[in-house]
N, C-alpha and C positions, 0 to 999 in steps of 0.2 A: 504494500500500500504506500503510494507516494506521499500522502499527507497524514497518514496515521489514523488509528481507530478513533481518536478524539474528534477529528474532523468529521468523520462520517456519523458519529453519534450526535454531534451538534446539528448536522443536516437533518437527521431523524427528528430531533427535538423541535427544530424550527418548522419542519413540514407538519408535525403533529399539532403544534400550537396554531399556526396560521390556518391550516385546513379546518380547524374547529370553528373558525369564524368566517369561513368561506373564502380564504385567501390562498394564493399559490405559494407565497413565502419568498419571492425573489429578493426583496430588500434584505431579508435575513440571510439568504444564501450569499448575497453580495458582501454582506458584512463579514461572514465567516471566511469567504475567499480573500477578502482584504486583509484580515488578520493573519491568514496563512500565506500571504504574499503570492497569491495566484496572479498571473499576468493579466492586465486589463484586456488584452486581446482575446483572452479565453473566458472572461467573466460574463460578458453579456450573453453569449451563446449558451453557456452552461446554465445560467440562471433562468433563461427563457425556456429551455428544454425541461428543466425541473418544474417550472411553473405550469407548463402544459399538462403534465401528468397529474400533479398534485391538485390543481384547480379542477380538473375533470372529475376526479374522484370525489372532491368536496361538493361540486355541483350536483352530481348524481345523488349523493346522500340527501341534500336539501331538496332536490327535485322530488325525490320519493316521499319526502315529508310533506309535500304540497305547498312549499313556500315560494315557488318561482312564479313571477308575474311578467309575462312578455311585454305588457304595456309599460312596465317600469324600465325594461331593458332597452327598447329600441331607440329612444332619443339619444342615449349615450353611445350606443354602438354604431349609429348611423355614419359618423365620420371618424370614430376612433380607430377602426380597423385599417382604412387606407392611410390615416395619419401615422399609425404605428409602423406600417410598411415603409413610409417615407422617412420616419425618424430613425429606423434601423439602418437605412442606407447612408445616413449622415456620419461622416468621420468627425470625431471629436478629439481635440487636443488632449493628451493624457492629463495635464495639469487641470484643465477645465473639467474634464470628465470626473476627476477625483473630487473637485469642489461640488459639482452638481450632485454626484452620488452622496456625498456627505450631507448635503441639505436634505435630500430625500430620505436618508436614514434617520435624521433628526425628526422629520415629519412622521416617520414610521413609529418612533418612540412615543410621540404624542398620541398617535392612533392606538397603540397598544395599551396606553395608560388611560385612554378616553373611555369613559363609562357612560352607558345610556340604557334606559329601560324601554320596553315596548310601549308605544304611545297609541292611545285610542283615537287621537286626533291626527290622522294621516291626511296630508294635503295632496292634491293632484300635482303631478310633475309640471314644472314650467318648461314647456317643450323647447323654445329657443335657447334658454339657459342650459338645459340638459344637453342639447346638441353641441353647443359651444364648449361646455366643459368636457364632453366626450372627445372632441377634436384635440383639445389641449392635452388631456391625459393620454390619449393615444399616441401623440407625437413623442411625449417624454417617455412613455413606456417603451417605445422602440429605441429611443435615443440612448437610454441608460440600462435597458434590459430588465424592466419590471413590467407587471401587468396592469398597473394603474389602480388596482382595487384598494390599495393602502390609503389612497386619497379619496376615491369614490365613496367608500364606506362612511367616513365621518360626514361627508357632504349630504348623503342621503338621510343620515340620522339627524343631523343638525337642522336640516330644512324640513324634517318630518315628512319626507316623501315615502318612507318605508319603515316597517318594523325591523327589529334587529335580525330576525331570521330571514325575512324577505331580502334585506340588505345582503346577508351572507350568500343567498342563492344567486342574486343578480351580480354581485361582485365576482363570484366564482366563474360564471360563464363569461363575464366581461373580461376577466383576466385570461381565460382560456383563448378567447378569440383574438385578443390583442397579442398574446404570446405567440400564437400561430402565425399571425401577420408579421410580427417582428422577426420570427425565425425565417419566414419567406424572404423578408427584406435583406437579412444578413446573407442568406444563401445566394440571392441574386447579385449581391455585390462582392461575393467571395469572402465574406467575413464570418461564415459559420464555422468557427473553430473552437469547439468546447474543449475542456480539459481531457487528457488522455484517459482518465479514470471516470468518465461521465457515467458509465454503466454502474459502477459502485455507488456513485452519488444518487443515481436513479433508484437503485435498490433501497437505499436508506430513505430517500424521499417518499417513495411509493408506500413503503411500510409505515412510515410516520403519518402519511395522509390518511390511510385506513384507520389508524388509531385516533387521529385527530377528528376525523369525520364522525366516528362513533362517540367521541367525547362531546362534540357539539350537539349531536342528536340526543344524547343522554342528559343534556342540560347541566353539564359539569363545567365549572370555571377553573381552569388551571392557573390560579392567581400567582403562585410562586414562579411558574415557568414564564409568565408574562413579565414579571419584574426581572428575571434572569435575562430574558431576551432583550428587554429595554437596556440593560447594562451592556450587553454585547453590542448593540447597535450604537450606543453612545461611544463606546471605546473604539469601534471601527470608524466612526465619524471623526474622532480625534486623530486617529492614526492616518486617515486619508488626508486631512488638512495639514497636520503639523509634522508628520514623519516622512 
């Protein structure tokens, strides 16, 4: 194992934690890869591939639970998929990439520490705003190798456009589609270069996603793992900017 057992264990933990709330975990994978000094050229592709599998499993779990609403998804996905393809084709200066990624990891920390309860006062989605947000999230998801759900989720909750579990279902499929588009964009530009041990990462991620999806459906809150992940993301952000 090139990166060691601790690396793959952390991938497992991140997949379990993120999938429990309908996420693919790309921001967490990127944090771990940053800590273990994975090359930036390999990080985007590796994170998007992991995202694809983990978010698919999470979506299936929440879909079976009856939490998916197509009317909630389509405004965000309308432009996010083509914008993710475009973002993945954009070459980013390594220094700028590290700063952008650090900012998104800090946002991920706030998302993981953000707490909300199901609201009975769900509002209709503002279609123009949803389409615009989807376009922005799609571009940045392709640009830095995330699915965009880490930002979409708090938006849906804060604006009361969805309940927590509806948010998880929509975020999961949003991440899946953007990750697939981002992978296609990388492949078309010759940038689809995951780490050599991507299959071991997938094994850890898929196993973790099954565990996390079960946790989410069982209404368990992995609070200690949430704080642990927040610490990992903050440390990775610091390393990206200052080291």
